N, C-alpha and C positions, 0 to 999 in steps of 0.2 A: 195338262201335265201328264206325260206318259212315263211309266216306270221303265227303267232299263231291264231288259231280260237277257242276262248274260249266260255264263256257263251253267248256272243253276237251273236253267229252263228245261223242262221235260215235256215231251209230247204226251197227251192224254192217252193215246192208244198204247204207248209204251208202259204207262202206269197200269193200265188195264191188264197188260200181259204179266207184269210183275205181281199184281194182286192175285191173278189166277195161279201163278206159281206158288205163292204163299198159301193160298187156299188148298192147293194139292200137296202141301208139305214138301215142295221142291224149290230150287233156285235160291237157296239162302245166301250162298257166296255172291251170286250176281246182285241180289238185292242189297247186300251189305256194301258192295263196291259202289253202287249207284247212290244210295241214300245216306249211308253213315257219315261221310265227310261233312255234308251240309248240316246234318243233325248235330254233329259234334260241335261245329262252329257256333251254331245257334245256342246250344246248351252252355258252351263256354261263355258266350256273351251274357247269359242270364245268371250263371253260377260262379264264374271266375275260373282262374287257372288251377292247375295242380298245385298241391302243397304237400311236399314230401311224397309219401306213397299214395296219398288220397287224390283221386281224380273224380270230382263230382260230376263233371260233364260226361266222362266216360261211363260212370255208373248210370246216369240218366239215359244215355243212348242205349246201353245194354237192356235196361228195363223196358224201354219203349219198343225195341225190336222183338224181345222175347214175348212181350204182351201182344204185339201185333200178330205173331203167329197163332196165338190163341183166339184173338178177337176178330180176325179177318172176315169171318162169316157175318159179323155185325156191320161191316162197312156197306152202306147202302149203295154207293156208286163207286165202282172200282177205279174210275177215272179220278177220284179224289184221294187216291192212295197217298200221294206225297203230302198234301196238307194234313191228312189224317195222321201220318207218322209224326209230323211236326206237333200236332195237337197232343199226341201221346207223350212225346218228349217233353213238351211244356208242362204237362201234368206231373211227370216225374220230377221236373225241376221245381215246380210249385210246391210239391210235398217237402222238398228240402229247404225251401225258403230262398228267394232270389237275393243275390248279392246287393248290398246297399251302395257299394262303390263299383263303378264300371271297371272291368279289367283292362280296358283300353288305357286307363290312366297309368298302368304299370308297364306298358310295353315300351321297350327302347325304340327310338325312331331317328331316322335321318331327317334333314331339314325339310324335304318335300312332304314328309308324313306328319309333320308337327301340326299343321292346321286341323287335321281330323282328330288327333290325339288331344288337342286343346279344346276342341269343340264338343266331343262326346261327353265329357264330364259336366258340361254346362247344360246339356239337354235333360229333360225329365226322363226317368227310366222307361216310361211307356213309349216315348218318341224314339229312344235308342232301339227298343225292340221292334218298333214298326219299320225303322230304316233297315234293320237287319232282314226282316221278312220281305219287305217291299222291294228294296233295291239290291241288297246283296244276294238274296236267294230267289229273287224274281217272281215271287208269288203274287197273284192277282188279289185285289181287295176282296173279291168274293171268297177266295180261298182263305185269306187272313181272317175274314169274318167267322168262318168255322173254327179256326184255331183259337180265337180270342173270345168266342161267345158273343159276337156282335151281329147286327144286321149289316147287309152288304153296303148300304148307303152310308151308314155311320163309319164303317171301316174305311171306305174310300175317302171320306172327308178327313178322317184322322191321319191316313197315309199322306194326303196332300199337306195337311197341317204340319206333320213331322218334317217333311222336306222344306217347307217354307221356314220353319223354325231353325233348321240346320243352316239354311242359306243366310238367315239373319245373323246367326251366331258367327258364321264364317266372315261375314261382311264386317262384323264389329271387332273381330280379333285378328284377322289376317289381311295382308295386302291382296290385291287383285290376283286372280288365278293366272297360271302361266300359259294359258291357251293363247295362241296368236290372235291379237286384236281384242282380247277380252278385257273389259273394264270393270266387270262386276261378276259375282259368283252366281252360278245357275245350277240347275239339276244335273247337267252333264258333269259338273265339277264334283258334286257330292258323290256321284257314281264312281268317278275316277279315283277319288280318295279312298272310297271303300274297297275298290279293287286293288289299290296299292298297299293297303294295310289289311292283310288277311289274317284272321285269327288262326291259331294253330289247328292242325288236323288231328284226327284220332291216332293214338299210338298203335304201333304194330300189335302189341299184346292184346289190345281190345278186340281186334278182328278174330284172333285165335279163341278168345274166351267166348265171344258172342256165338261164333259158328259152332263151337263145341256144345254150348248150353242150349242152342236153338234146336238141336236134334237128339241130344242124349236122352234115352228113356228114363234114366235116373233123375233127370231135371224136370220131369213132367209136372211134379207137384209145385216146384218153384215157378215154372211158367204160369201155372194156373193162379198162384198167389199174386204174381205181378199183374196178371190180367185183372184180378179182382180189385187191385189198387187203382186201376184206371176208371172203375165204375163210380157213379152211374153214367151210362151212355145215353146220348140223345137218339132221336129217330134215325139219323143218318149214321150212327155209330160213333160220333165224335164225343169225347168226354164232356160231361157237363161240369161247369165250375161249381165250387162249393157255395153254399148259401152264405150270405153276408153274416147272418147271426152265428153260424158255426165258426166262421173264420174269426169273428170278433171275440167270441167266447174263448177260443184258443189263445188269441193274442193278449187278451186282457187278464187272463187268470194269473200269470206270474208277475204282473206289473202293478204293484200297489202304489207306485209313484204317481198314478194318474190324478191324485187329489190336489196336486200343487198348482195347477194352472200355469205350467211353465211356458217357455218360448217354443218356437217352431221345431227346434231339434228334439226337445222332449216330447212334443206332440207326435212326431214321426215315430219315435220308438214305442210310445205307449198306445196310441190310438189305432195305428195301422196294423193289419195282419201281415204275415210274412209274404203273402202273395199280393199281386196287384189286383185292383178292383176291375171288374168287368160288368157288363149289363146284367149278367146273371146275379150279381151281388147288389147292384144299385138300380132301383126302378127309374132309370133315366127316361124311358119312354113315357111313363105316367106323368113325369114332371114337365115334359116338353110338348106333349100332344096338344094342350089347349092353345099353344102359340100358333099352331098351324090353322086354327079355326078363326083367326082374327080377320083375314081378308074377306071382303063381301062376296056374295054370289055374283056371277057374270051379269045378271039382269037387274042388278041393284039400281033403282031409279035415281038415287041422290048423286048429283054430279060431284059435289064436294067430297063425299065418301069415296067415290071412284078415284078421284084425283089423289086422295090420301093413300089409297091402296097401292098406287103405282110406285110410291117411294117407301112406304112402310113395310111392304112384303119382303124386299131384300134385307132390310134391317132386322126384321123378325127372324128370317132364316139364318142370318149370321149369328144372332143371339142364341138361337136354338142350338147351333153347332157348338158354340162356346160352352153352353150349359151342359151339353152331353159330354164334351171332352173333359170338363172339370169334374163332373160326377163320375166319369169312368175311371180317371187316372189320378184323382186326388191332386 
């Protein structure tokens, strides 16, 4: 399964050039024009739309870009500039708390867009986010791994799982796609629906505010403050996710209702932190490593054991993937 790489695709050498501009304190307008629209759409999908004068997605994009100007020296590989900016934006969104209801559910739609708007609310929040990163913004699983704090193999499997789940939901809720000769939904149809239903872009005012604050000497302290909010950073300069214990403490402090043993809705409010769970929060690797050791060594003399391994290994691998997905995303 190959991800669509549409208008959001960027060449690595171009990202290196933009990173050098930021490092030298130049090229802010160019960087905003290239990166801000995609970052805004991503933040919109996590935080929801504007409400009155409040624009949480715009605030998160502003924080990410201003912090990037301060932290660009910590980016280990300038070719990772784009996923790094997405990681900073996600950290800014995470601090605000992700929306529990997808904003796609509130978008008006024509008939051709209804399959996607009916499907997105039926997907787990983690799968919606993966579809945004993987298909809409064309990021590779290795890049998504840095954004979400996963290893590349797990990120790839979860990206494929999110696409399969979207196809299953489309198949269950909508008639066959309108492609000539198509009898069932496929990856190309999910991509086409995402392209047809684009989230709103950044308002004009945001560009003015970001560019003014990015360079103004009087905003230097604010830029440093926003950079500090992105820490701690990992080896490559990507933000590290908060520890599960810290997130759980913040989430559980104001929630005395946890004593009741309620249903699924109550558990979601009480037990989960406002941010989604990642491998930095849940020791998924510790839990699944023993499964990889079940298959025998190649020179195992027992024929019966060798025969068993030929069919148990794929089963174990599938169970391991399911265990990781469940532990990552609740």
